[in-house]
N, C-alpha and C positions, 0 to 999 in steps of 0.2 A: 132384378128389374120388375116392378109390379106392373103386369102388363095394365093398358086404356082402353075403357069401354069402345069408344069408337074414334079410332085413329084415324090422322087422314095420309098419313105416312108409314109403312111398317117395313123394317129390314131383318130377314131372318138368316141368319148364319153366314152372312155376307163376308166372301174374303176379296184380297183383291193383293196380285204378287202383280211384279214388274221382271222378275228373272226366275221363276217357277222355283224358286228355292225360299226368298226371304217374304213374309207376308207383312203389307203396307199396313193390311186390317184385316185383324183376325176375327171370325164367328161370331160376326157383329148381329147382336138382335138389340133393336129400338124401337121404341114407338114413339111417335110426334102427333101430340094432341090437336085438335083441329081448333086455331085460333090461336096457339101460344107462341109465345117468342123463347125460341130453346136457342139456345147458344152453345158450338161447337168449341170448346178451350182444351188448348194443350200447346206445348213445345215444339217446336219448329221437328218434324220428322214423326208426329206422332199419331198421325193416321185422320186427323179433322179433315183439313181439306180435299185428300182422297174419298172422304165419305161424302163431302159436298157437292164433288165433281163426278160422284157415281149416281145420287138423286140425281142432277141438272142433266146427264145423259154424256157428258165430256169425257168420264172414263166409263169400262165396262167392266161388273164384275167377275173376277174369276171363279167365284161360287157363291151361292145362293140366290136370295131372291128382294128385289125390292116391289112394294106396290104403292100407289097413289089413290087413294079415294078406292083401295078394294082390287083395281088393277093392274095386274102386273106391269111395268114400264120397262123390263132390262135390256129390252132390243127396241124400244119404240127411242127415235133421235130426236134429241134436245128441243129441235124446235117444232115437235108435234105434242111436246109434253104440257104446255100450256103454263109453263114456269116462268115465274120474271126471275132477273139475274142482276145483281147488281156486283162489279168487281171494283179493284181499289186503284186502277187507273181509269173509271170511268165508262169506257169505250163507248164514247159519243163519237157520231160521226162527225169532221172537222167541216166537211164543206154542204152540211146542211146546217141550216138554223133550228135553234132550240124547239120551235113550233114543229119543225120537217123531222127533227128527232124523233119526236113523240109520234108525230105520226106515221112513221112509218110502221112499227107493230101492229098498229090498227088496221093500214092500206095492206099488208100480206096478208091479212084474215078477209079482206074483202068487203069491208064494214063501208055502210052507204055514207055519203061524204058526209052529211049532216050530223049520224051519228060520230063520225071521228071528228067533227070539231067542239061538237059537247066534252067531248070525252079528253080531248086535251085541255081545252079551257077547265074541266074539272081538276084536271092533274096537277095545271100549272097554278091554280086556285089551293090547291092542298101543299103543297109546297111554297107558298106564298111568292110566287115567281111570275103572276099573270102579267105581268109587263115587260117580260124577257122575251116573247114568243119569236122577236125577228132577229134575236143574237145571235153569233155563231158562238161556238165553246169556246173559243179563244177568247172572247170576249168579256168571258167570265171569270170569277176567280174560283179558287178550288175548292170553296163550299158551296157556291151555286153550282158548278160544276155537279158534285157529287147530288145536290139537289134533285138537279134534271134528269139524271141516271136513276135516282130513286124514282119520280114520277113516268118514266119511262117504264120501268121495272112494273108499274102497278096499272098503268094506262088503260091494259087490256083488261084488267079485274083478274086478273089470275086467282087461284085456290092457295097456291105458294109462291112466296117470295123468300130467294138466297141471296144471301150476300156474304161475300167472301173480304174480307179483312178491309172493308168500303173505304174505313175511317185512317188507314193505316198511315195515306200522304196527306194529311192534314197536321198543322200545328196544335199543339196541348187546348190552348183556348178555344179553340174551334172546334175542336174533335167533341169536347166534350161538351161543347153547346149543341153539334148534329147528334150526340149519342141519348140528349132529350129530346132534341125534334124528331128523330127515327120513333122513340118508345111512345112520342105521344101517338103520332100519326099508324103505329100498328096498334093502339088502344083506339080511337076514333074510327079504323076500319075494319079490326077485327079478323084481319087475313092470319094465314099462317106465316111466320119469319123465322127463317133457320140461317142464323149468322153465325162465320169463322172467326175466333180471332184466337191471337196469344196472349193477350192484353186483360191479363185478370182483371183487374178494377172496372174495365169497361164493361167485362162477363157481370160481375157483380151490380151495376148500375141498371143494365138494359133488359136484361131475363126474369122471364118466369121461371124457368129451368137451366140449368147449366149440365153438360157432359163433360166430364173432365177426362182427355183421352192421353194416353200412355201407351207406347210402344205397341200401338194398333188396339190398343183395349179400351173400351169404359170404364175407367177407374171409379166413378161415382157418378149417377146423375140425380140431381135434387134442385130443389130451392136454394138461391144464393145462403140465405139465411144460416137452411141446414148443411150447407156444403162448409161454410166458414166456423159454424159454432160444433158441426158432428160430421169434422172429415171421419172416411171410411178407413182410412191407412193413412199412414206416411208421406206418399208422395203426395196426395190431396192436402194435406195440411200443410205441406211444404210449398205448395204450387199455388195454392188460393190464399192470399192475404199474405200478412207478416207474421210471422213464427217462430217462439223459442222454442229450441228441442232440445232437453235434457236426458243423456242416459242413464240407466239404473236396471234394473232387476226386479222381475216380482214376488215381495215378501210374503202376502196374502192374497185371496182373491175372494170377492163378498159377492160376486154375482156382477150388478150393475155398479159396484165399486170394485176399486184392490188398492192396496198398498206396495209404494215403491220404494226400494231402498236406493239412493242414487250413487254416483260414483265415487263423492266425498265423505260418505256413510251417511249423509242426510235421507230423512224420511219425507215423504210426500203422498196424502191420500188422492186419489183419482177417478174420475169416470173412467170405467172398462171401455176401451172400444174394441172390443175384439181381442186382447193381447192372449197370450199363452199360459199357461199355468207355474207355478211358482217356481222361483226358480231361474227360470227365462228371461230373455234379455227384454226392456220396452223404452221406447220412446216416450217422452211426457212433452206434448203439441199445448203451450201455453201464449194465447196471444199477447201482445203488447200492452194493450190496453186495460185487461185483467186483473194486473196487476196492482199491488199497491205499496209505496216503500212506508216504512214503519221505524219506531225509534228504536224498539227492543225485541226480542226473541220470545216474550210472553203470549203467547198464542197459538195455536194449533196453524199447521201450513203454512211458517215462516221459516226463512233460511235465510242465515246472514250473507249481505253482502258489499261488495265495495265500488264505489263509483270511480267508473274508469272515465266518463267523458260524457258533458253534458251539453245540448244544443238548445236553444230557444228558439221557437218557431211560432212568436205569437201570443197564438189563443194555448199554445201547450208545449211542453218540455217534453225532451227524446232525453233519456237518459240510458249510456250504455255500462252494463257492470259485469262485473265478474261475480258469478256463482255459480254453484257444485261443479266446479270445473271447467265452465264456459264461460270463454273472456268478450261474448259478444249478444249476453243476454238485455236484450232492451226494452224499456217501460218507456208508456206513452202517458202523461199526465196531465190533466189542466193545471194553468199554472195557479189557478183558485185552488187547488185540492191543498196546494203545499203551503206552510206557513211561512215555511223558509226554503231554499233550493239547496239542495246538499253539497257541499262542493268535489271538486276531482280528488280520488286519494281516500274520501270520506269512508267510514264504516259505517252501514246501514244494515236493516233485516228489510226481504219482501214477506210478501202476504199473498196467497192467492185462495181462493175456493177451492174446495176441491170439482167439485161441478164444472170450474172454468181451466182442469186441468183433465187431458184428453190421453190415455195410456195406448199407446198404438205397439203393433208390432214394428222394428226398425225395417230400414229398406236393406235389401240387398247389398253388403257391400261391393 
């Protein structure tokens, strides 16, 4: 991982174990840039939430150090770190009105009453709920409660805001709306956001960078487009977005590109994603929207295929094919691109440009 010139947060060789034997977080080195929106993404048990909780102060590292603005914070209690926090369950005080919930973090900091009033007013305007100060949390919808939780995290103007699966309890439409709302608030304020989720589409939508966790290790940290188009390994390729995986062996290595012989004897040229020498196993990662269905085999990087299933989704078709030993190979294509939709059982060919195929080392069995 490339170091950042002026990071607001640094993790150096941070480890965490609960039983003294199994490391939940393993030797974590991470720089978080000032003002960025960083998402920690991974499956359950991957270490992403533990990482966030150590930064918040609710968990203590077993080893290593964490710094905020250059100051070591490993032993600083959570309430003295000056970090805003938004939880999935909102954590609003039910016996307090919205205004009182927002006043609370300012009152404990002993700010003057007039300054508190001004900050609360500004925070409510930020989340477009300035008329709700007198209501209680139970009188608000889920989306409104989440906005108030965000306003409370921002009201004391922290350097850093942490969010732990904050949209997980919302329905799909509201969740997608709140993703954009949070992104716009981040862009307008310039505060550093660290966001934890297991939802890869949410991460792709909101983030400046994404750190993909698995088994307590960051597998790759990069911009959303780079993670999607150039995954560093087979885990990232399979976890980020939809992916077709074809197995084969390296036939020749040309540096940035390579040739791969598939299990059925077919041959494809691909971008080299760090695979081994000739003769070693490779997994080809191919995104469904990068595949073209063509009528014949006349051309480079074409494979024979049989249509197994076709699903009409309005603006595009989702076609499941049998290709090179795989029965789950998927193509997503705009309806306008196909002169005539193929039918189930029809023999066709698929074409994939070499730059849209990434040859990776297979995941361990």
